[in-house]
Wavefront OBJ file of the C-alpha trace (Angstrom):
o trace
v 10.350 16.063 -162.785
v 9.513 19.514 -164.457
v 9.390 20.904 -160.997
v 12.375 19.618 -159.835
v 14.603 20.845 -162.944
v 12.802 24.412 -162.247
v 13.953 24.210 -158.546
v 17.046 23.468 -159.702
v 17.421 26.722 -162.351
v 16.276 29.012 -159.563
v 18.820 27.896 -156.986
v 21.628 28.045 -159.781
v 20.495 31.925 -160.510
v 20.029 32.705 -157.460
v 23.423 31.463 -156.502
v 24.777 33.385 -159.424
v 23.116 36.589 -158.455
v 24.432 36.245 -155.009
v 28.023 35.919 -156.334
v 27.744 38.894 -158.461
v 26.654 41.244 -156.266
v 29.439 39.963 -153.854
v 32.002 40.525 -156.968
v 30.560 43.904 -157.597
v 30.601 44.913 -153.295
v 34.594 44.146 -153.242
v 35.421 46.575 -155.531
v 38.010 49.128 -154.068
v 36.406 52.594 -155.618
v 39.343 54.462 -156.961
v 40.841 57.230 -154.692
v 40.816 61.241 -155.382
v 43.543 62.370 -153.526
v 46.465 63.363 -154.711
v 49.794 61.388 -154.014
v 51.681 64.451 -152.448
v 49.003 64.240 -149.672
v 49.557 61.399 -148.891
v 53.272 61.600 -149.098
v 52.979 64.414 -146.599
v 50.733 62.400 -144.232
v 53.296 60.042 -144.329
v 56.130 61.661 -143.826
v 54.968 63.571 -140.771
v 53.270 60.739 -139.373
v 55.415 57.615 -139.808
v 58.302 56.585 -138.826
v 60.549 56.610 -142.131
v 64.023 55.813 -139.880
v 66.931 55.212 -142.213
v 64.794 55.899 -145.788
v 65.978 59.526 -147.630
v 63.259 59.971 -150.350
v 64.659 58.901 -154.085
v 63.997 60.226 -157.566
v 62.345 58.974 -160.554
v 65.336 57.188 -162.039
v 66.078 54.841 -158.737
v 62.559 53.825 -159.401
v 63.413 52.635 -162.659
v 66.382 51.517 -161.813
v 65.094 49.296 -158.918
v 61.579 48.332 -160.165
v 61.850 48.591 -163.594
v 58.823 51.333 -163.453
v 58.350 53.993 -165.714
v 56.994 56.644 -163.030
v 56.009 58.569 -166.309
v 53.406 56.139 -167.260
v 51.227 56.504 -163.282
v 49.525 59.343 -162.197
v 52.581 59.729 -159.312
v 54.922 57.514 -157.558
v 57.265 58.321 -154.195
v 60.203 56.193 -153.397
v 62.060 56.313 -150.302
v 65.304 54.476 -149.652
v 67.813 53.463 -146.588
v 71.367 54.294 -147.130
v 73.804 51.859 -147.407
v 74.364 48.291 -149.366
v 72.659 46.797 -145.847
v 69.655 48.818 -145.343
v 66.962 46.923 -147.130
v 64.005 49.819 -146.075
v 62.162 51.387 -148.823
v 58.637 52.323 -149.282
v 56.837 52.810 -152.847
v 53.596 54.485 -153.337
v 52.470 54.573 -156.744
v 49.016 56.267 -158.210
v 47.911 54.877 -161.045
v 46.132 56.270 -164.278
v 44.526 52.771 -165.094
v 43.652 49.932 -162.867
v 45.235 47.745 -165.719
v 48.565 48.719 -164.289
v 48.497 46.799 -161.108
v 49.333 43.724 -162.338
v 52.386 45.347 -163.608
v 53.201 46.939 -160.402
v 52.289 44.096 -158.290
v 54.459 41.697 -160.217
v 57.711 44.446 -160.158
v 56.873 44.704 -156.208
v 56.711 41.213 -155.537
v 60.087 40.258 -157.970
v 62.080 43.288 -156.582
v 60.801 41.566 -152.826
v 61.977 38.320 -154.397
v 65.140 39.274 -155.254
v 66.150 40.746 -152.151
v 65.112 38.064 -150.055
v 67.390 35.454 -152.506
v 70.429 37.788 -151.717
v 70.060 38.219 -147.801
v 68.769 34.459 -147.449
v 72.375 33.175 -146.096
v 73.502 36.175 -144.263
v 71.718 38.628 -143.169
v 69.180 37.501 -140.623
v 67.948 40.913 -139.424
v 67.264 41.925 -143.108
v 65.605 38.842 -143.487
v 62.823 39.262 -141.038
v 62.404 42.795 -142.666
v 62.015 41.335 -146.114
v 59.983 38.621 -145.005
v 57.303 40.734 -143.156
v 57.192 43.333 -145.541
v 53.974 44.734 -146.344
v 52.481 44.975 -150.127
v 48.503 46.219 -150.739
v 46.653 47.621 -154.007
v 43.589 49.834 -152.512
v 41.643 50.964 -155.640
v 44.322 53.011 -157.803
v 46.826 53.096 -155.520
v 49.825 50.179 -154.873
v 51.696 50.273 -151.996
v 55.483 48.265 -151.095
v 56.984 49.099 -147.563
v 59.856 47.275 -145.947
v 60.332 48.729 -142.650
v 60.326 47.820 -138.862
v 57.344 50.537 -139.496
v 55.625 49.047 -142.307
v 52.674 48.163 -140.578
v 52.024 51.643 -139.228
v 53.364 53.463 -142.489
v 50.312 51.447 -143.959
v 47.888 51.914 -141.741
v 48.560 55.831 -142.351
v 48.649 55.091 -146.415
v 45.399 53.461 -145.703
v 43.990 56.019 -143.657
v 44.929 58.889 -146.047
v 43.680 57.950 -149.205
l 1 2 3 4 5 6 7 8 9 10 11 12 13 14 15 16 17 18 19 20 21 22 23 24 25 26 27 28 29 30 31 32 33 34 35 36 37 38 39 40 41 42 43 44 45 46 47 48 49 50 51 52 53 54 55 56 57 58 59 60 61 62 63 64 65 66 67 68 69 70 71 72 73 74 75 76 77 78 79 80 81 82 83 84 85 86 87 88 89 90 91 92 93 94 95 96 97 98 99 100 101 102 103 104 105 106 107 108 109 110 111 112 113 114 115 116 117 118 119 120 121 122 123 124 125 126 127 128 129 130 131 132 133 134 135 136 137 138 139 140 141 142 143 144 145 146 147 148 149 150 151 152 153 154 155 156 157 158
């Protein structure tokens, strides 16, 4: 009976160690790359379509996020009321901020989907194929026909 208990404890400890190692290996390191470098690369290599760069006040208005609280923030938005294309990249000061940023992005996306549900089929398709990603100390959000391409450029630049 003692051997059986020892065997069970050993297996549980091994499982715990494997779990902890797995969790530690999946932590993505923070990127030292400046957000202006990421922006320049996306601007030069990506197809932003009708999107134009907006100021920090627009980030506050659209997402409810104060860009001064982050290491950097870049926002591009399409022109016109029916243009849902947008790109947001935020470099966080601390990883604790990622949940707040993700929640703001998701709230924006949900609101846009609700606004275009009954009459904007093209817009709705773009919104439903949006890209949201958190990598280390960066948050990325894109609604565009080229969202996958923009995300790849983003991933390669950090």
